[in-house]
N, C-alpha and C positions, 0 to 999 in steps of 0.2 A: 587313152582312156582317162577320164577325170578321176583323181584320187578321191576316195570316198570312205565312209566309215565301215562299210560291210563288204566282204568278198563276194557274197551271194545275197541278193535281195529277192525274197519271194514271201508272200503272205496271202491271206485270204479274207481280209476285211472288205474293202470296196475297191481295191486295186491290186493287181498282181504284176510281177516283173520277172522276166527271164533275162539275165544279164550276161549270158555267154560264158559262164565260169564253171559249168558242169554240163553233162549231157542232159537234155530236157527231161528224159524219162526218169532221171534221178531226183527230180524235184516236182513230180506230179503230172507231167505230160504223158500221154500214151503214144508210144512209137508205132507208126504204121508204115507199110510198104514192104519192099523186097528184103530189107535188112542187110543188103550187100554193099551199100554205099560206104566209102571210106570216110571216117569222121575224125576230127581232132578238135580239142578245146584248148585254147591258149591265149593269154593276154586279153581276156574278155571277149573272145570271138569263138563262135561255133563255125567250123569250116566243113562243108560237105563236098566231097568229090563225087559228082553224079556221073556214072559211067554208062556207056552206050550198049547197043544191042549185042554186039559181038565181043565186048570186052570181058574176058574171064575175071571173076567167076560168075558174072551176071548171066549172059546167054539166055535171057528170058524176056527180052523186050526192053531192057534198060532198067536203071535204078529208079526207085521211088522211095524217098525218105522224108516222111513228114511226121508232125507231132500234133496231137489233138487233145482238147479238153472242153468240158461243158462250161458254159457261162450263164447258166440259168439264174444265178444269184443277182444278175444285173437287169432282170426283167422289169420293164416299166420305168427305167431311169435313163438319164442322158449318158451315153456310153462313148468311150474312146478306145481306139487301138492305135498304138504308135510303135514303129519299128524302124531300125536303122540297119542297112545291109547293102551288099553289092553282089553282082553276079556277072560272070563273063559268058553266060549263055547267049548264043546268037539270037538276034532280034526275031527271027522266024519262029522260035519256040513259043513266043507270046500268043500267037494266033491259035495254038493248039493246047492252050491252057497249061503249058509247061514252063520250063525255066524255074525261077524261084517264085513261090506263091505264098501269100497270106490270105486266108479266108475267114470271114465271120459270117455265119449262115444259120438258117433255120430250115425246118422241114417244109415250110410253105414257100411263098413266092419270093421272099426277101433273101437275097444272097449278095453280100459284098465280097466279090472275088477279085483280088488284086494280084496280078502276076507281073514279073519284072524280068528283063534280060539286060544285055549290055547296050545301053543307049535308048531303051524303049520300055515303057510300062503301059499297062492297060487295066482299067477298072470295069468290071461288069457288076451291075447293081440290081439285077432283076430280069425276069424273063421278057418284059415288054420294052426294054430299053436297049439301044445299040451300045456296044462297048465304047468307052472313052479312052483315047490313046494320048500318051504324053512322051515327048522327047526329053531324055535326061542325059546329063553329061556322062559319057562312058568311062569305065575304069576307075571310078571313085565311089565311095559309099554315099548313100542319100538317106535322109530322114523323111519318113512318110507318117502322116497322122490322119486317121479317119475319126470324125466326130458325128454321132447319130443322135438326134433328139427325138426319140420315139418315132412317130409317124409324121412329124411336122417338117423336118429339115435334116439334111446331112451335108457335111463339108469334107473335102479331101484336101490336105495340105502337103506340099512337097517342098522340103527344105525351107519351111516357114512361110511359103507363098501359097495363097489359096489357088488351087488348081481346078476345083469343080465344086459346085453346090447346087442343090435342087431339093424338091419335095420327094421323099422316098415313095416306093411302090406300096409299102405297108409299114406297120409298126415293127420296130426292132429296138432292143432285144425282146424275145419272148421266152416262155418257160422251157422250150426245147432248143435253145440257141447253142451253137457249137462254134469253136474257133480252131483253126489249124494253121501251121506254117511249115515250109520245107521246100525241097527241090525235087523235080521230076524230069526224066529224060524223054524226049520225043525223037529227034533226029541227030542230036549232037550232044556229046558229053560236055560237062561244064563244072565249074567250081563256084559255089555260093558261100558267102560269108555273112553270118548274122552277128551283129554287135549286140542288139537287144530286141526283145519283144515285150511290150508293156500294154496293159489294157485295164479297164475298169470304169468306175463312175467318174464323170468329169468333175473335178474338184471345184469348189466355190472360188471365184476370183478373189485374190487378196487374202485368202484364209491361211496360207502357209500349210494347209492340210492336204498334201498330195493324195494320200490314200483314203481321204474322206471318212476317217474313223473317229472324228471329233476330238482329236488331240494333235499336238504338234511335237514330234519327237525325232529320234535319230533316223527313222525310215524316211521321214519327210525331208530331213536335212540332206540326205543322199541326193535327192533331186533338186532341192533348192540350190545346193552348191553348184550343180551342173548348170543351172540357169544363170549363174554369174560368169560363165565362161563363154568366150566367142571362138572356141577352138573346134566346134563341131557344126556341120551343116544342119540348118534348121534350128539351131540354138545360138543366138548371137547376143549374149548378155553383156552387161556393162552399161555405164552411163550413156544415155542417148540412143541406145540400140533397142529395137523391138526384138525381144527374145523369142517371139513366136507363140503360137497358141498353147503349146504345152507348158508354158511358164507363167500363164496368167495367175495361177494360184500363188506365185511368189512375188507378184507386183502389189505390195501392200498400199502404196500411195497412188495407185491408178494412173501412173504417168507413162505407161506402156514400155517401161524398161525394168530391169532388175539390177540394182546397184547397192552401194553401201548403205543408203537410206533404208532400203528394204531389209538388208542384213540386220541393222539395228532393231527393226521392228520384229523380225523373226526371233532374235534373241530374247526380246521381251515377251513374245508369245509362247516361247518354247516351254513345254510342260515336262520334258524329260522322258526317259524310258526309250524303248526300242520298238 
């Protein structure tokens, strides 16, 4: 994990972040499911052991362990969700909406349901569209990013590479929008590891303001510093490297990378505070 100024980063301006350093229900998520999944938190990872039908003490159809929160505050704006995780769930779990899943959804037709297994991922984005499947490298974490621009356009990025883009079925987010992440059993037990789950308003390019709260402070530095590193899939910072869509806010000079030139500008833009 990248060394940063905060052990837990979570706020409610125009971006929120779960960084895997506490159980989600301790920082505002609502836990749902059977409540029997074995969980640990350590070194910035939430680890869920999702057990099967006949594994004591489950014996009720398998574990379901997920976390929910409302995201109505992002109604009408350009919205992103970004998460980094890995799962050893068999690929067959994906077709049954199981394995590890992250969903941003509303009560109407628009549902961005993304679920992942070991080597395979799938996006369902509404009732009238077929699921989109993506082969991913097994047994390693991957960075996923969904960007939704109202009812005009959406993009899905996997490890900094554009994987899908199209016109959505309808406007998103809306006033009844929800978001959840977690793991579910269908036929096989598995272990899912969440590094982080982040979401909010897409920040202005070159602003340095990750959380779109109209200042540049320590919370923004947490993510700016990460954009300087090339140690994580989907974030490939440094001179001459495209750091990916999640780091456009840190590219002050609009040269498609994040480097020491951008660091100098960030320091001049810094307003202080947390």
